[in-house]
CHARMM-style PDB file with segment names, atoms N, HN, CA, C and O in Angstrom:
ATOM      1  N   MET     1       6.710   1.052 -19.367  1.00  0.00      PROA
ATOM      2  CA  MET     1       7.472   2.160 -18.805  1.00  0.00      PROA
ATOM      3  C   MET     1       6.527   3.058 -18.033  1.00  0.00      PROA
ATOM      4  O   MET     1       5.376   3.239 -18.430  1.00  0.00      PROA
ATOM      5  N   CYS     2       6.991   3.607 -16.961  1.00  0.00      PROA
ATOM      6  HN  CYS     2       7.926   3.460 -16.639  1.00  0.00      PROA
ATOM      7  CA  CYS     2       6.194   4.462 -16.099  1.00  0.00      PROA
ATOM      8  C   CYS     2       6.290   5.912 -16.552  1.00  0.00      PROA
ATOM      9  O   CYS     2       7.342   6.361 -17.007  1.00  0.00      PROA
ATOM     10  N   SER     3       5.212   6.622 -16.427  1.00  0.00      PROA
ATOM     11  HN  SER     3       4.358   6.257 -16.058  1.00  0.00      PROA
ATOM     12  CA  SER     3       5.179   8.019 -16.835  1.00  0.00      PROA
ATOM     13  C   SER     3       4.855   8.899 -15.640  1.00  0.00      PROA
ATOM     14  O   SER     3       3.940   8.599 -14.873  1.00  0.00      PROA
ATOM     15  N   THR     4       5.596   9.976 -15.478  1.00  0.00      PROA
ATOM     16  HN  THR     4       6.340  10.220 -16.101  1.00  0.00      PROA
ATOM     17  CA  THR     4       5.334  10.917 -14.390  1.00  0.00      PROA
ATOM     18  C   THR     4       4.921  12.279 -14.939  1.00  0.00      PROA
ATOM     19  O   THR     4       5.109  13.296 -14.270  1.00  0.00      PROA
ATOM     20  N   SER     5       4.366  12.313 -16.139  1.00  0.00      PROA
ATOM     21  HN  SER     5       4.214  11.487 -16.682  1.00  0.00      PROA
ATOM     22  CA  SER     5       4.061  13.579 -16.791  1.00  0.00      PROA
ATOM     23  C   SER     5       2.846  14.286 -16.202  1.00  0.00      PROA
ATOM     24  O   SER     5       2.704  15.495 -16.380  1.00  0.00      PROA
ATOM     25  N   THR     6       1.970  13.575 -15.510  1.00  0.00      PROA
ATOM     26  HN  THR     6       2.084  12.592 -15.366  1.00  0.00      PROA
ATOM     27  CA  THR     6       0.807  14.200 -14.885  1.00  0.00      PROA
ATOM     28  C   THR     6       0.709  13.756 -13.437  1.00  0.00      PROA
ATOM     29  O   THR     6       1.540  12.983 -12.960  1.00  0.00      PROA
ATOM     30  N   GLN     7      -0.300  14.243 -12.745  1.00  0.00      PROA
ATOM     31  HN  GLN     7      -0.975  14.871 -13.133  1.00  0.00      PROA
ATOM     32  CA  GLN     7      -0.445  13.897 -11.335  1.00  0.00      PROA
ATOM     33  C   GLN     7      -1.105  12.534 -11.131  1.00  0.00      PROA
ATOM     34  O   GLN     7      -1.196  12.068  -9.996  1.00  0.00      PROA
ATOM     35  N   LEU     8      -1.553  11.907 -12.163  1.00  0.00      PROA
ATOM     36  HN  LEU     8      -1.479  12.286 -13.085  1.00  0.00      PROA
ATOM     37  CA  LEU     8      -2.177  10.600 -12.050  1.00  0.00      PROA
ATOM     38  C   LEU     8      -1.136   9.507 -12.195  1.00  0.00      PROA
ATOM     39  O   LEU     8      -0.101   9.696 -12.834  1.00  0.00      PROA
ATOM     40  N   VAL     9      -1.421   8.371 -11.600  1.00  0.00      PROA
ATOM     41  HN  VAL     9      -2.262   8.217 -11.082  1.00  0.00      PROA
ATOM     42  CA  VAL     9      -0.535   7.228 -11.757  1.00  0.00      PROA
ATOM     43  C   VAL     9      -0.828   6.588 -13.101  1.00  0.00      PROA
ATOM     44  O   VAL     9      -1.955   6.167 -13.360  1.00  0.00      PROA
ATOM     45  N   HSD    10       0.189   6.514 -13.961  1.00  0.00      PROA
ATOM     46  HN  HSD    10       1.104   6.856 -13.751  1.00  0.00      PROA
ATOM     47  CA  HSD    10       0.012   5.923 -15.286  1.00  0.00      PROA
ATOM     48  C   HSD    10       0.548   4.506 -15.337  1.00  0.00      PROA
ATOM     49  O   HSD    10       0.241   3.763 -16.269  1.00  0.00      PROA
ATOM     50  N   CYS    11       1.323   4.132 -14.379  1.00  0.00      PROA
ATOM     51  HN  CYS    11       1.572   4.736 -13.622  1.00  0.00      PROA
ATOM     52  CA  CYS    11       1.886   2.790 -14.349  1.00  0.00      PROA
ATOM     53  C   CYS    11       0.870   1.858 -13.687  1.00  0.00      PROA
ATOM     54  O   CYS    11       0.502   2.058 -12.530  1.00  0.00      PROA
ATOM     55  N   SER    12       0.429   0.862 -14.409  1.00  0.00      PROA
ATOM     56  HN  SER    12       0.729   0.699 -15.349  1.00  0.00      PROA
ATOM     57  CA  SER    12      -0.592  -0.038 -13.879  1.00  0.00      PROA
ATOM     58  C   SER    12      -0.086  -0.818 -12.670  1.00  0.00      PROA
ATOM     59  O   SER    12      -0.861  -1.096 -11.755  1.00  0.00      PROA
ATOM     60  N   GLU    13       1.180  -1.171 -12.648  1.00  0.00      PROA
ATOM     61  HN  GLU    13       1.809  -0.944 -13.392  1.00  0.00      PROA
ATOM     62  CA  GLU    13       1.739  -1.888 -11.500  1.00  0.00      PROA
ATOM     63  C   GLU    13       1.760  -0.989 -10.269  1.00  0.00      PROA
ATOM     64  O   GLU    13       1.445  -1.446  -9.170  1.00  0.00      PROA
ATOM     65  N   HSD    14       2.120   0.261 -10.433  1.00  0.00      PROA
ATOM     66  HN  HSD    14       2.375   0.632 -11.325  1.00  0.00      PROA
ATOM     67  CA  HSD    14       2.125   1.195  -9.305  1.00  0.00      PROA
ATOM     68  C   HSD    14       0.703   1.369  -8.779  1.00  0.00      PROA
ATOM     69  O   HSD    14       0.487   1.380  -7.567  1.00  0.00      PROA
ATOM     70  N   ALA    15      -0.248   1.502  -9.667  1.00  0.00      PROA
ATOM     71  HN  ALA    15      -0.072   1.493 -10.652  1.00  0.00      PROA
ATOM     72  CA  ALA    15      -1.644   1.645  -9.265  1.00  0.00      PROA
ATOM     73  C   ALA    15      -2.115   0.401  -8.509  1.00  0.00      PROA
ATOM     74  O   ALA    15      -2.828   0.515  -7.512  1.00  0.00      PROA
ATOM     75  N   ARG    16      -1.725  -0.769  -8.973  1.00  0.00      PROA
ATOM     76  HN  ARG    16      -1.145  -0.862  -9.783  1.00  0.00      PROA
ATOM     77  CA  ARG    16      -2.106  -2.014  -8.298  1.00  0.00      PROA
ATOM     78  C   ARG    16      -1.501  -2.069  -6.901  1.00  0.00      PROA
ATOM     79  O   ARG    16      -2.176  -2.448  -5.944  1.00  0.00      PROA
ATOM     80  N   LEU    17      -0.238  -1.694  -6.781  1.00  0.00      PROA
ATOM     81  HN  LEU    17       0.311  -1.386  -7.558  1.00  0.00      PROA
ATOM     82  CA  LEU    17       0.430  -1.703  -5.482  1.00  0.00      PROA
ATOM     83  C   LEU    17      -0.188  -0.682  -4.533  1.00  0.00      PROA
ATOM     84  O   LEU    17      -0.312  -0.936  -3.335  1.00  0.00      PROA
ATOM     85  N   GLU    18      -0.569   0.453  -5.064  1.00  0.00      PROA
ATOM     86  HN  GLU    18      -0.468   0.659  -6.037  1.00  0.00      PROA
ATOM     87  CA  GLU    18      -1.222   1.468  -4.239  1.00  0.00      PROA
ATOM     88  C   GLU    18      -2.564   0.960  -3.738  1.00  0.00      PROA
ATOM     89  O   GLU    18      -2.921   1.175  -2.579  1.00  0.00      PROA
ATOM     90  N   GLU    19      -3.301   0.293  -4.601  1.00  0.00      PROA
ATOM     91  HN  GLU    19      -3.012   0.119  -5.542  1.00  0.00      PROA
ATOM     92  CA  GLU    19      -4.593  -0.287  -4.205  1.00  0.00      PROA
ATOM     93  C   GLU    19      -4.397  -1.367  -3.136  1.00  0.00      PROA
ATOM     94  O   GLU    19      -5.182  -1.460  -2.192  1.00  0.00      PROA
ATOM     95  N   GLU    20      -3.363  -2.168  -3.284  1.00  0.00      PROA
ATOM     96  HN  GLU    20      -2.725  -2.093  -4.050  1.00  0.00      PROA
ATOM     97  CA  GLU    20      -3.045  -3.195  -2.292  1.00  0.00      PROA
ATOM     98  C   GLU    20      -2.769  -2.558  -0.924  1.00  0.00      PROA
ATOM     99  O   GLU    20      -3.220  -3.055   0.108  1.00  0.00      PROA
ATOM    100  N   TYR    21      -2.023  -1.457  -0.938  1.00  0.00      PROA
ATOM    101  HN  TYR    21      -1.656  -1.054  -1.776  1.00  0.00      PROA
ATOM    102  CA  TYR    21      -1.731  -0.745   0.306  1.00  0.00      PROA
ATOM    103  C   TYR    21      -3.021  -0.214   0.945  1.00  0.00      PROA
ATOM    104  O   TYR    21      -3.240  -0.384   2.144  1.00  0.00      PROA
ATOM    105  N   LEU    22      -3.868   0.426   0.141  1.00  0.00      PROA
ATOM    106  HN  LEU    22      -3.690   0.565  -0.833  1.00  0.00      PROA
ATOM    107  CA  LEU    22      -5.104   0.986   0.678  1.00  0.00      PROA
ATOM    108  C   LEU    22      -6.001  -0.090   1.274  1.00  0.00      PROA
ATOM    109  O   LEU    22      -6.630   0.131   2.309  1.00  0.00      PROA
ATOM    110  N   GLU    23      -6.063  -1.239   0.636  1.00  0.00      PROA
ATOM    111  HN  GLU    23      -5.552  -1.418  -0.205  1.00  0.00      PROA
ATOM    112  CA  GLU    23      -6.862  -2.343   1.153  1.00  0.00      PROA
ATOM    113  C   GLU    23      -6.314  -2.848   2.488  1.00  0.00      PROA
ATOM    114  O   GLU    23      -7.081  -3.110   3.415  1.00  0.00      PROA
ATOM    115  N   ALA    24      -5.000  -2.986   2.587  1.00  0.00      PROA
ATOM    116  HN  ALA    24      -4.377  -2.773   1.834  1.00  0.00      PROA
ATOM    117  CA  ALA    24      -4.378  -3.451   3.829  1.00  0.00      PROA
ATOM    118  C   ALA    24      -4.600  -2.429   4.947  1.00  0.00      PROA
ATOM    119  O   ALA    24      -4.922  -2.797   6.077  1.00  0.00      PROA
ATOM    120  N   ARG    25      -4.426  -1.157   4.627  1.00  0.00      PROA
ATOM    121  HN  ARG    25      -4.165  -0.858   3.709  1.00  0.00      PROA
ATOM    122  CA  ARG    25      -4.625  -0.098   5.619  1.00  0.00      PROA
ATOM    123  C   ARG    25      -6.076  -0.072   6.101  1.00  0.00      PROA
ATOM    124  O   ARG    25      -6.334   0.017   7.301  1.00  0.00      PROA
ATOM    125  N   ASP    26      -7.016  -0.150   5.167  1.00  0.00      PROA
ATOM    126  HN  ASP    26      -6.806  -0.222   4.192  1.00  0.00      PROA
ATOM    127  CA  ASP    26      -8.430  -0.118   5.535  1.00  0.00      PROA
ATOM    128  C   ASP    26      -8.833  -1.345   6.336  1.00  0.00      PROA
ATOM    129  O   ASP    26      -9.644  -1.247   7.257  1.00  0.00      PROA
ATOM    130  N   ARG    27      -8.278  -2.487   5.995  1.00  0.00      PROA
ATOM    131  HN  ARG    27      -7.620  -2.567   5.247  1.00  0.00      PROA
ATOM    132  CA  ARG    27      -8.567  -3.715   6.735  1.00  0.00      PROA
ATOM    133  C   ARG    27      -8.121  -3.557   8.196  1.00  0.00      PROA
ATOM    134  O   ARG    27      -8.862  -3.911   9.113  1.00  0.00      PROA
ATOM    135  N   LEU    28      -6.926  -3.031   8.407  1.00  0.00      PROA
ATOM    136  HN  LEU    28      -6.325  -2.743   7.662  1.00  0.00      PROA
ATOM    137  CA  LEU    28      -6.421  -2.808   9.769  1.00  0.00      PROA
ATOM    138  C   LEU    28      -7.317  -1.824  10.511  1.00  0.00      PROA
ATOM    139  O   LEU    28      -7.702  -2.080  11.652  1.00  0.00      PROA
ATOM    140  N   ARG    29      -7.651  -0.711   9.886  1.00  0.00      PROA
ATOM    141  HN  ARG    29      -7.339  -0.503   8.959  1.00  0.00      PROA
ATOM    142  CA  ARG    29      -8.504   0.293  10.532  1.00  0.00      PROA
ATOM    143  C   ARG    29      -9.875  -0.260  10.870  1.00  0.00      PROA
ATOM    144  O   ARG    29     -10.362  -0.094  11.989  1.00  0.00      PROA
ATOM    145  N   ASN    30     -10.495  -0.918   9.903  1.00  0.00      PROA
ATOM    146  HN  ASN    30     -10.099  -1.053   8.995  1.00  0.00      PROA
ATOM    147  CA  ASN    30     -11.862  -1.401  10.105  1.00  0.00      PROA
ATOM    148  C   ASN    30     -11.931  -2.500  11.155  1.00  0.00      PROA
ATOM    149  O   ASN    30     -12.814  -2.479  12.013  1.00  0.00      PROA
ATOM    150  N   LEU    31     -11.023  -3.450  11.101  1.00  0.00      PROA
ATOM    151  HN  LEU    31     -10.306  -3.467  10.404  1.00  0.00      PROA
ATOM    152  CA  LEU    31     -11.067  -4.531  12.079  1.00  0.00      PROA
ATOM    153  C   LEU    31     -10.774  -4.031  13.487  1.00  0.00      PROA
ATOM    154  O   LEU    31     -11.372  -4.513  14.450  1.00  0.00      PROA
ATOM    155  N   SER    32      -9.865  -3.074  13.618  1.00  0.00      PROA
ATOM    156  HN  SER    32      -9.380  -2.683  12.836  1.00  0.00      PROA
ATOM    157  CA  SER    32      -9.554  -2.561  14.950  1.00  0.00      PROA
ATOM    158  C   SER    32     -10.714  -1.735  15.509  1.00  0.00      PROA
ATOM    159  O   SER    32     -10.842  -1.606  16.727  1.00  0.00      PROA
ATOM    160  N   ARG    33     -11.546  -1.182  14.654  1.00  0.00      PROA
ATOM    161  HN  ARG    33     -11.441  -1.287  13.665  1.00  0.00      PROA
ATOM    162  CA  ARG    33     -12.734  -0.456  15.115  1.00  0.00      PROA
ATOM    163  C   ARG    33     -13.845  -1.410  15.530  1.00  0.00      PROA
ATOM    164  O   ARG    33     -14.617  -1.114  16.442  1.00  0.00      PROA
ATOM    165  N   LEU    34     -13.925  -2.555  14.861  1.00  0.00      PROA
ATOM    166  HN  LEU    34     -13.298  -2.796  14.120  1.00  0.00      PROA
ATOM    167  CA  LEU    34     -15.000  -3.507  15.127  1.00  0.00      PROA
ATOM    168  C   LEU    34     -14.802  -4.290  16.414  1.00  0.00      PROA
ATOM    169  O   LEU    34     -15.761  -4.599  17.122  1.00  0.00      PROA
ATOM    170  N   ARG    35     -13.555  -4.604  16.704  1.00  0.00      PROA
ATOM    171  HN  ARG    35     -12.776  -4.353  16.129  1.00  0.00      PROA
ATOM    172  CA  ARG    35     -13.278  -5.431  17.883  1.00  0.00      PROA
ATOM    173  C   ARG    35     -11.847  -5.226  18.329  1.00  0.00      PROA
ATOM    174  O   ARG    35     -11.003  -4.713  17.594  1.00  0.00      PROA
ATOM    175  N   ALA    36     -11.604  -5.642  19.553  1.00  0.00      PROA
ATOM    176  HN  ALA    36     -12.289  -6.058  20.150  1.00  0.00      PROA
ATOM    177  CA  ALA    36     -10.236  -5.585  20.051  1.00  0.00      PROA
ATOM    178  C   ALA    36      -9.442  -6.696  19.368  1.00  0.00      PROA
ATOM    179  O   ALA    36      -9.836  -7.862  19.401  1.00  0.00      PROA
ATOM    180  N   LEU    37      -8.342  -6.331  18.760  1.00  0.00      PROA
ATOM    181  HN  LEU    37      -8.022  -5.383  18.733  1.00  0.00      PROA
ATOM    182  CA  LEU    37      -7.519  -7.308  18.059  1.00  0.00      PROA
ATOM    183  C   LEU    37      -6.508  -7.917  19.020  1.00  0.00      PROA
ATOM    184  O   LEU    37      -6.000  -7.248  19.920  1.00  0.00      PROA
ATOM    185  N   SER    38      -6.229  -9.179  18.814  1.00  0.00      PROA
ATOM    186  HN  SER    38      -6.641  -9.722  18.083  1.00  0.00      PROA
ATOM    187  CA  SER    38      -5.145  -9.794  19.582  1.00  0.00      PROA
ATOM    188  C   SER    38      -3.842  -9.171  19.105  1.00  0.00      PROA
ATOM    189  O   SER    38      -3.781  -8.603  18.014  1.00  0.00      PROA
ATOM    190  N   ARG    39      -2.817  -9.275  19.910  1.00  0.00      PROA
ATOM    191  HN  ARG    39      -2.866  -9.736  20.796  1.00  0.00      PROA
ATOM    192  CA  ARG    39      -1.516  -8.718  19.519  1.00  0.00      PROA
ATOM    193  C   ARG    39      -1.037  -9.348  18.223  1.00  0.00      PROA
ATOM    194  O   ARG    39      -0.463  -8.673  17.369  1.00  0.00      PROA
ATOM    195  N   ALA    40      -1.277 -10.652  18.082  1.00  0.00      PROA
ATOM    196  HN  ALA    40      -1.743 -11.200  18.776  1.00  0.00      PROA
ATOM    197  CA  ALA    40      -0.831 -11.359  16.877  1.00  0.00      PROA
ATOM    198  C   ALA    40      -1.580 -10.863  15.636  1.00  0.00      PROA
ATOM    199  O   ALA    40      -0.977 -10.656  14.583  1.00  0.00      PROA
ATOM    200  N   ASP    41      -2.895 -10.673  15.767  1.00  0.00      PROA
ATOM    201  HN  ASP    41      -3.385 -10.841  16.622  1.00  0.00      PROA
ATOM    202  CA  ASP    41      -3.684 -10.177  14.634  1.00  0.00      PROA
ATOM    203  C   ASP    41      -3.291  -8.754  14.264  1.00  0.00      PROA
ATOM    204  O   ASP    41      -3.141  -8.426  13.087  1.00  0.00      PROA
ATOM    205  N   GLU    42      -3.127  -7.914  15.278  1.00  0.00      PROA
ATOM    206  HN  GLU    42      -3.249  -8.180  16.234  1.00  0.00      PROA
ATOM    207  CA  GLU    42      -2.727  -6.538  15.008  1.00  0.00      PROA
ATOM    208  C   GLU    42      -1.357  -6.487  14.336  1.00  0.00      PROA
ATOM    209  O   GLU    42      -1.144  -5.716  13.401  1.00  0.00      PROA
ATOM    210  N   ARG    43      -0.442  -7.304  14.814  1.00  0.00      PROA
ATOM    211  HN  ARG    43      -0.616  -7.931  15.574  1.00  0.00      PROA
ATOM    212  CA  ARG    43       0.905  -7.359  14.241  1.00  0.00      PROA
ATOM    213  C   ARG    43       0.860  -7.838  12.789  1.00  0.00      PROA
ATOM    214  O   ARG    43       1.541  -7.287  11.924  1.00  0.00      PROA
ATOM    215  N   ARG    44       0.050  -8.871  12.530  1.00  0.00      PROA
ATOM    216  HN  ARG    44      -0.503  -9.319  13.232  1.00  0.00      PROA
ATOM    217  CA  ARG    44      -0.072  -9.421  11.178  1.00  0.00      PROA
ATOM    218  C   ARG    44      -0.621  -8.371  10.215  1.00  0.00      PROA
ATOM    219  O   ARG    44      -0.115  -8.212   9.104  1.00  0.00      PROA
ATOM    220  N   LEU    45      -1.655  -7.658  10.646  1.00  0.00      PROA
ATOM    221  HN  LEU    45      -2.067  -7.787  11.548  1.00  0.00      PROA
ATOM    222  CA  LEU    45      -2.257  -6.628   9.800  1.00  0.00      PROA
ATOM    223  C   LEU    45      -1.308  -5.447   9.595  1.00  0.00      PROA
ATOM    224  O   LEU    45      -1.214  -4.905   8.494  1.00  0.00      PROA
ATOM    225  N   ALA    46      -0.610  -5.053  10.653  1.00  0.00      PROA
ATOM    226  HN  ALA    46      -0.687  -5.494  11.548  1.00  0.00      PROA
ATOM    227  CA  ALA    46       0.366  -3.958  10.530  1.00  0.00      PROA
ATOM    228  C   ALA    46       1.515  -4.361   9.618  1.00  0.00      PROA
ATOM    229  O   ALA    46       2.017  -3.541   8.849  1.00  0.00      PROA
ATOM    230  N   ASP    47       1.928  -5.609   9.699  1.00  0.00      PROA
ATOM    231  HN  ASP    47       1.520  -6.275  10.324  1.00  0.00      PROA
ATOM    232  CA  ASP    47       2.982  -6.098   8.806  1.00  0.00      PROA
ATOM    233  C   ASP    47       2.531  -6.068   7.349  1.00  0.00      PROA
ATOM    234  O   ASP    47       3.324  -5.756   6.461  1.00  0.00      PROA
ATOM    235  N   ALA    48       1.272  -6.388   7.099  1.00  0.00      PROA
ATOM    236  HN  ALA    48       0.628  -6.643   7.820  1.00  0.00      PROA
ATOM    237  CA  ALA    48       0.741  -6.356   5.732  1.00  0.00      PROA
ATOM    238  C   ALA    48       0.772  -4.928   5.189  1.00  0.00      PROA
ATOM    239  O   ALA    48       1.093  -4.712   4.021  1.00  0.00      PROA
ATOM    240  N   VAL    49       0.438  -3.953   6.037  1.00  0.00      PROA
ATOM    241  HN  VAL    49       0.177  -4.128   6.987  1.00  0.00      PROA
ATOM    242  CA  VAL    49       0.490  -2.546   5.627  1.00  0.00      PROA
ATOM    243  C   VAL    49       1.936  -2.151   5.338  1.00  0.00      PROA
ATOM    244  O   VAL    49       2.220  -1.530   4.313  1.00  0.00      PROA
ATOM    245  N   ALA    50       2.845  -2.509   6.236  1.00  0.00      PROA
ATOM    246  HN  ALA    50       2.615  -3.013   7.068  1.00  0.00      PROA
ATOM    247  CA  ALA    50       4.260  -2.158   6.057  1.00  0.00      PROA
ATOM    248  C   ALA    50       4.837  -2.793   4.800  1.00  0.00      PROA
ATOM    249  O   ALA    50       5.608  -2.155   4.083  1.00  0.00      PROA
ATOM    250  N   MET    51       4.481  -4.019   4.530  1.00  0.00      PROA
ATOM    251  HN  MET    51       3.856  -4.537   5.112  1.00  0.00      PROA
ATOM    252  CA  MET    51       4.984  -4.690   3.329  1.00  0.00      PROA
ATOM    253  C   MET    51       4.427  -4.039   2.067  1.00  0.00      PROA
ATOM    254  O   MET    51       5.136  -3.922   1.068  1.00  0.00      PROA
ATOM    255  N   ALA    52       3.181  -3.620   2.103  1.00  0.00      PROA
ATOM    256  HN  ALA    52       2.606  -3.714   2.915  1.00  0.00      PROA
ATOM    257  CA  ALA    52       2.594  -2.940   0.943  1.00  0.00      PROA
ATOM    258  C   ALA    52       3.324  -1.619   0.682  1.00  0.00      PROA
ATOM    259  O   ALA    52       3.596  -1.269  -0.466  1.00  0.00      PROA
ATOM    260  N   ILE    53       3.637  -0.895   1.752  1.00  0.00      PROA
ATOM    261  HN  ILE    53       3.416  -1.180   2.685  1.00  0.00      PROA
ATOM    262  CA  ILE    53       4.394   0.353   1.606  1.00  0.00      PROA
ATOM    263  C   ILE    53       5.773   0.064   1.024  1.00  0.00      PROA
ATOM    264  O   ILE    53       6.239   0.771   0.131  1.00  0.00      PROA
ATOM    265  N   ALA    54       6.417  -0.972   1.532  1.00  0.00      PROA
ATOM    266  HN  ALA    54       6.038  -1.547   2.257  1.00  0.00      PROA
ATOM    267  CA  ALA    54       7.755  -1.328   1.052  1.00  0.00      PROA
ATOM    268  C   ALA    54       7.729  -1.698  -0.432  1.00  0.00      PROA
ATOM    269  O   ALA    54       8.644  -1.340  -1.174  1.00  0.00      PROA
ATOM    270  N   ARG    55       6.688  -2.411  -0.869  1.00  0.00      PROA
ATOM    271  HN  ARG    55       5.945  -2.702  -0.266  1.00  0.00      PROA
ATOM    272  CA  ARG    55       6.596  -2.784  -2.287  1.00  0.00      PROA
ATOM    273  C   ARG    55       6.409  -1.557  -3.167  1.00  0.00      PROA
ATOM    274  O   ARG    55       6.975  -1.486  -4.258  1.00  0.00      PROA
ATOM    275  N   ILE    56       5.618  -0.587  -2.704  1.00  0.00      PROA
ATOM    276  HN  ILE    56       5.158  -0.644  -1.818  1.00  0.00      PROA
ATOM    277  CA  ILE    56       5.443   0.650  -3.474  1.00  0.00      PROA
ATOM    278  C   ILE    56       6.766   1.394  -3.579  1.00  0.00      PROA
ATOM    279  O   ILE    56       7.142   1.849  -4.659  1.00  0.00      PROA
ATOM    280  N   LYS    57       7.472   1.519  -2.458  1.00  0.00      PROA
ATOM    281  HN  LYS    57       7.166   1.149  -1.581  1.00  0.00      PROA
ATOM    282  CA  LYS    57       8.756   2.226  -2.465  1.00  0.00      PROA
ATOM    283  C   LYS    57       9.771   1.521  -3.354  1.00  0.00      PROA
ATOM    284  O   LYS    57      10.519   2.175  -4.081  1.00  0.00      PROA
ATOM    285  N   GLU    58       9.803   0.205  -3.302  1.00  0.00      PROA
ATOM    286  HN  GLU    58       9.196  -0.326  -2.712  1.00  0.00      PROA
ATOM    287  CA  GLU    58      10.725  -0.568  -4.138  1.00  0.00      PROA
ATOM    288  C   GLU    58      10.403  -0.366  -5.620  1.00  0.00      PROA
ATOM    289  O   GLU    58      11.301  -0.172  -6.439  1.00  0.00      PROA
ATOM    290  N   HSD    59       9.123  -0.414  -5.947  1.00  0.00      PROA
ATOM    291  HN  HSD    59       8.393  -0.572  -5.281  1.00  0.00      PROA
ATOM    292  CA  HSD    59       8.710  -0.220  -7.332  1.00  0.00      PROA
ATOM    293  C   HSD    59       9.053   1.191  -7.804  1.00  0.00      PROA
ATOM    294  O   HSD    59       9.559   1.378  -8.910  1.00  0.00      PROA
ATOM    295  N   THR    60       8.774   2.179  -6.957  1.00  0.00      PROA
ATOM    296  HN  THR    60       8.363   2.027  -6.058  1.00  0.00      PROA
ATOM    297  CA  THR    60       9.068   3.569  -7.308  1.00  0.00      PROA
ATOM    298  C   THR    60      10.564   3.763  -7.549  1.00  0.00      PROA
ATOM    299  O   THR    60      10.960   4.435  -8.502  1.00  0.00      PROA
ATOM    300  N   ALA    61      11.383   3.184  -6.697  1.00  0.00      PROA
ATOM    301  HN  ALA    61      11.062   2.638  -5.923  1.00  0.00      PROA
ATOM    302  CA  ALA    61      12.839   3.303  -6.852  1.00  0.00      PROA
ATOM    303  C   ALA    61      13.308   2.644  -8.138  1.00  0.00      PROA
ATOM    304  O   ALA    61      14.208   3.152  -8.807  1.00  0.00      PROA
ATOM    305  N   ALA    62      12.708   1.523  -8.484  1.00  0.00      PROA
ATOM    306  HN  ALA    62      11.977   1.110  -7.941  1.00  0.00      PROA
ATOM    307  CA  ALA    62      13.141   0.786  -9.671  1.00  0.00      PROA
ATOM    308  C   ALA    62      12.654   1.439 -10.969  1.00  0.00      PROA
ATOM    309  O   ALA    62      13.342   1.377 -11.988  1.00  0.00      PROA
ATOM    310  N   HSD    63      11.477   2.061 -10.938  1.00  0.00      PROA
ATOM    311  HN  HSD    63      10.918   2.112 -10.111  1.00  0.00      PROA
ATOM    312  CA  HSD    63      10.874   2.556 -12.169  1.00  0.00      PROA
ATOM    313  C   HSD    63      10.702   4.062 -12.226  1.00  0.00      PROA
ATOM    314  O   HSD    63      10.429   4.617 -13.291  1.00  0.00      PROA
ATOM    315  N   GLY    64      10.858   4.726 -11.095  1.00  0.00      PROA
ATOM    316  HN  GLY    64      11.080   4.275 -10.230  1.00  0.00      PROA
ATOM    317  CA  GLY    64      10.739   6.177 -11.077  1.00  0.00      PROA
ATOM    318  C   GLY    64       9.329   6.710 -11.222  1.00  0.00      PROA
ATOM    319  O   GLY    64       9.142   7.883 -11.542  1.00  0.00      PROA
ATOM    320  N   CYS    65       8.345   5.877 -10.996  1.00  0.00      PROA
ATOM    321  HN  CYS    65       8.497   4.923 -10.737  1.00  0.00      PROA
ATOM    322  CA  CYS    65       6.969   6.362 -11.105  1.00  0.00      PROA
ATOM    323  C   CYS    65       6.391   6.554  -9.708  1.00  0.00      PROA
ATOM    324  O   CYS    65       6.682   5.784  -8.793  1.00  0.00      PROA
ATOM    325  N   GLU    66       5.567   7.591  -9.553  1.00  0.00      PROA
ATOM    326  HN  GLU    66       5.330   8.217 -10.296  1.00  0.00      PROA
ATOM    327  CA  GLU    66       4.907   7.833  -8.281  1.00  0.00      PROA
ATOM    328  C   GLU    66       3.854   8.896  -8.482  1.00  0.00      PROA
ATOM    329  O   GLU    66       3.864   9.634  -9.467  1.00  0.00      PROA
ATOM    330  N   ARG    67       2.942   8.958  -7.527  1.00  0.00      PROA
ATOM    331  HN  ARG    67       2.934   8.358  -6.726  1.00  0.00      PROA
ATOM    332  CA  ARG    67       1.936  10.009  -7.553  1.00  0.00      PROA
ATOM    333  C   ARG    67       2.594  11.268  -7.015  1.00  0.00      PROA
ATOM    334  O   ARG    67       3.241  11.233  -5.968  1.00  0.00      PROA
ATOM    335  N   LYS    68       2.436  12.357  -7.708  1.00  0.00      PROA
ATOM    336  HN  LYS    68       1.910  12.385  -8.559  1.00  0.00      PROA
ATOM    337  CA  LYS    68       3.048  13.630  -7.287  1.00  0.00      PROA
ATOM    338  C   LYS    68       2.084  14.425  -6.462  1.00  0.00      PROA
ATOM    339  OT1 LYS    68       2.414  15.524  -6.015  1.00  0.00      PROA
TER     340      LYS     68
END
């Protein structure tokens, strides 16, 4: 069960999903800084970020846990 009693994420699944999002976001940022990305690569990386966000939102809606 998820707990929202403090400002920290207590749900391990929510924390994992948040970490997944941060990794996808950082990968997109870092690769785009290192080199010009093809449209396909940029789209793939942006889709990974969007999907990570969607999974967090879906989990939050289902369990009511989130960082405040």
